[in-house]
C-alpha positions, 0 to 999 in steps of 0.5 A, spaced: 223 875 900 228 878 904 234 874 904 238 876 911 245 879 910 246 881 918 242 880 924 242 887 928 243 885 937 243 889 942 248 889 948 243 884 952 244 879 946 237 880 944 236 880 936 232 887 935 232 888 927 235 884 920 239 887 914 237 883 908 237 884 901 230 884 898 230 879 892 223 882 889 225 890 890 233 888 888 234 892 894 237 892 902 232 893 907 232 893 914 226 889 916 223 894 922 224 899 916 219 899 911 220 907 908 226 905 903 230 901 901 238 902 900 243 901 895 248 896 899 248 892 905 253 898 908 249 904 907 243 900 910 247 899 916 250 906 917 243 908 916 241 903 921 248 906 926 245 913 925 238 913 926 235 907 930 237 906 938 242 900 939 238 898 944 230 898 943 231 899 935 226 904 935 227 910 930 230 916 933 226 922 933 226 924 926 228 932 928 234 930 932 237 926 926 236 932 921 230 927 917 225 929 914 220 926 910 220 927 902 214 927 899 213 923 893 219 919 895 219 912 898 222 914 904 225 919 909 232 923 907 237 927 910 236 934 911 240 938 907 
């Protein structure tokens, strides 16, 4: 179950995504991004800011953001 902490809204006032604490997994999550959890609400929000379009909520192209899929992991990581 996700306990909502922050609603992410675009410039037109439309809710785009939620950041909340996943009580089952004991980690912070972005509801539209299931690849990984985060150690804090701030970390999830910073990931949102750097990797999602703030108007549509769409994940920006991974190659443009220096993000790569890490084999064997639950999610995406920043490329070194």
